[in-house]
C-alpha positions in Angstrom: -14.7 15.3 7.8 -14.3 18.7 7.5 -15.6 21.2 5.3 -13.2 23.3 3.2 -15.4 26.8 4.3 -15.3 26.1 7.9 -11.3 25.0 8.0 -8.8 25.9 11.0 -6.2 27.8 10.3 -2.4 25.8 8.8 -0.4 25.6 12.6 -3.9 24.3 14.4 -4.3 21.6 12.1 -0.1 20.4 12.2 -0.9 20.8 16.3 -3.3 18.2 16.1 -1.8 16.1 13.6 1.8 15.9 15.7 -0.3 15.2 18.8 -2.1 12.7 16.9 1.5 11.2 15.3 3.0 11.1 18.5 0.2 9.3 20.4 -0.2 6.7 17.1 3.6 5.8 18.3 3.2 5.3 22.0 5.2 8.4 22.9 4.6 10.8 25.5 2.7 14.1 24.3 3.9 17.0 26.2 4.9 20.5 25.7 8.3 19.2 25.0 7.7 16.6 22.2 5.5 18.8 20.5 8.0 21.5 20.1 10.8 19.1 19.2 8.1 17.1 16.6 7.4 20.9 15.5 10.8 22.3 15.5 9.1 25.3 17.6 10.1 26.4 21.7 8.6 25.0 24.1 7.1 28.3 25.0 5.5 28.5 21.6 4.1 24.5 22.3 2.7 26.0 25.6 0.5 28.5 24.2 -1.1 26.5 21.2 -1.5 24.0 24.1 -3.9 26.6 25.7 -5.7 27.6 22.5 -6.4 24.2 21.3 -7.7 23.4 25.1 -9.7 26.3 24.8 -11.2 25.0 21.3 -12.3 22.2 22.8 -9.7 20.3 20.9 -7.4 18.6 23.7 -7.0 17.8 26.9 -4.4 17.7 30.0 -4.9 14.1 31.6 -3.1 13.4 34.9 -0.3 11.6 34.0 -0.8 11.0 30.6 0.0 14.4 28.8 -1.9 16.4 26.2 -4.8 14.3 24.5 -7.1 14.8 21.1 -10.5 15.0 22.2 -13.4 13.4 19.8 -13.6 16.9 17.8 -9.7 16.6 17.6 -8.7 13.3 16.6 -11.5 13.9 13.9 -9.7 17.1 12.9 -6.8 15.4 12.6 -7.5 12.8 10.5 -9.4 15.0 8.2 -5.4 16.4 7.5 -4.3 13.1 7.6 -6.8 12.0 4.8 -5.6 15.1 2.8 -1.8 14.6 3.2 -1.7 10.9 2.9 -4.1 11.0 -0.5 -1.9 13.9 -1.7 1.1 11.9 -1.0 -0.4 8.9 -2.7 -1.0 10.8 -6.1 2.4 12.6 -6.1 3.5 8.3 -6.5 0.6 6.8 -8.3 0.4 9.6 -10.6 3.2 12.4 -10.6 6.4 9.9 -10.1 7.3 10.9 -7.1 9.4 8.2 -5.3 8.7 8.0 -1.5 11.1 10.0 -0.1 10.1 12.8 -1.9 6.4 13.6 -0.7 6.1 14.4 3.1 7.5 17.9 2.5 5.2 18.7 -0.7 2.1 17.2 1.6 3.2 18.7 4.4 2.5 22.1 1.9 -0.9 21.3 -0.3 -2.8 19.6 3.0 -3.5 23.1 4.0 -4.7 24.7 0.7 -6.1 21.4 -1.4 -10.4 21.9 -1.6 -12.3 19.0 0.1 -13.7 18.4 -3.7 -10.6 18.2 -4.8 -9.1 15.5 -2.4 -12.4 13.3 -3.2 -11.2 13.3 -6.9 -8.3 12.6 -5.8 -9.0 10.0 -3.8 -11.3 8.4 -6.5 -8.5 8.7 -9.2 -6.6 6.4 -7.1 -10.0 4.0 -6.7 -9.9 5.1 -2.5 -6.7 3.3 -1.4 -6.6 2.9 2.1 -2.7 3.1 2.9 -0.4 5.7 1.9 2.8 5.1 -0.2 4.6 4.2 3.4 2.0 2.3 4.6 0.6 5.1 6.6 -3.4 4.2 7.0 -5.5 6.7 4.6 -8.7 7.6 7.4 -11.9 7.7 5.5 -14.3 10.6 5.2 -16.1 9.2 8.0 -13.0 9.6 10.4 -12.6 5.4 10.7 -9.5 3.8 10.2 -8.3 0.4 9.0 -6.0 -1.1 11.5 -3.5 -3.3 11.1 -1.9 -6.2 13.7 1.4 -5.1 13.5 5.2 -4.9 15.2 7.9 -3.1 15.2 11.0 -4.7 13.7 12.7 -4.4 17.2 10.3 -6.0 19.1 10.9 -8.9 17.3 12.4 -12.4 18.1 15.2 -14.3 16.5 13.5 -16.4 13.4 10.1 -14.5 13.4 8.7 -13.7 9.9 6.4 -11.4 8.5 5.9 -9.0 5.6 6.8 -4.8 5.9 3.4 -3.3 6.0 4.4 0.7 7.1 7.7 2.6 7.3 7.4 5.0 10.3 9.3 7.1 9.3 9.9 10.5 6.6 13.0 11.5 6.9 13.9 11.0 3.1 17.3 10.0 3.6 16.4 6.9 6.0 13.9 6.3 3.2 16.3 6.5 0.2 18.2 4.2 2.5 15.8 1.5 2.4 15.1 1.8 -1.0 18.4 1.2 -2.2 18.5 -1.6 -0.3 14.6 -3.1 -1.6 13.7 -2.9 1.8 10.1 -1.8 0.9 6.1 -2.5 1.8 5.3 -5.7 0.7 8.1 -7.4 1.3 8.9 -10.9 3.6 11.1 -10.4 6.5 12.4 -13.1 8.4 14.3 -12.2 12.1 18.0 -14.0 11.8 20.0 -12.7 14.4 19.7 -10.1 17.3 23.3 -9.0 17.9 24.0 -8.5 21.8 24.1 -5.2 23.4 21.8 -2.8 21.4 23.9 -4.2 18.2 22.0 -4.1 14.6 19.3 -6.5 13.8 20.2 -9.4 11.2 17.7 -9.7 9.1 16.8 -11.5 5.3 14.4 -9.4 3.2 12.3 -11.1 0.1 11.8 -14.4 -1.3 13.9 -17.4 -0.7 16.5 -17.9 -2.4 17.0 -14.2 -3.1 16.6 -12.6 -0.5 19.4 -10.2 0.7 20.5 -10.1 4.2 20.8 -7.0 6.2 22.4 -6.1 9.6 19.8 -2.8 10.7 20.4 -0.9 13.6 17.9 0.7 16.2 16.7 3.8 13.7 15.5 1.6 11.0 14.3 -1.0 13.6 12.1 1.3 15.0 10.8 2.8 11.8 9.4 -0.9 10.1 6.0 -2.3 11.3 6.0 -5.8 10.4 2.7 -7.8 9.9 3.5 -11.3 11.3 3.3 -14.9 10.2 
């Protein structure tokens, strides 16, 4: 992973992490989608992508958009390692809730030393998932992958375990927490309402499982390991 003495600028780190995140979700990576994710103008995004390409961190692939090179992918994972370990430490040791940590980690990931990051990892027992279920890259950049499906894609009758929340919106995370829809919970799809309606699920172990009607935004944010 990256050496703190030769670290890239915060803006470069933000861009490679954003590109990685879009690709991870299977979303198109374009100047427009990057601008939206980072809340900058399309021209600013275009200029930075050109800079990243000059530094060998991205390349334009015909019909597929912007992709990270192997060097860019390692850099993105180094940033994600810092970010997700910081989130984990804030929740585990400082009493933060999962809806409070993303913005804090956004700030800290660029300034903490690699030595501190590894002390945090050791203190936490080298976790492989952060408080949202996102995988924490190892020091060498490798990632432990899980076989999951989005709740939105599951058929009626499917049963599984919630293992990841693909969203950093504090309001959405608080909504889930208030209803005990959290990592590790059993989830069963009871009904899919027609015409793009809600997905009715039961969350928790029977017979105490609670029934919820979840909209598309939440259904796209929950990853489930199907049993």
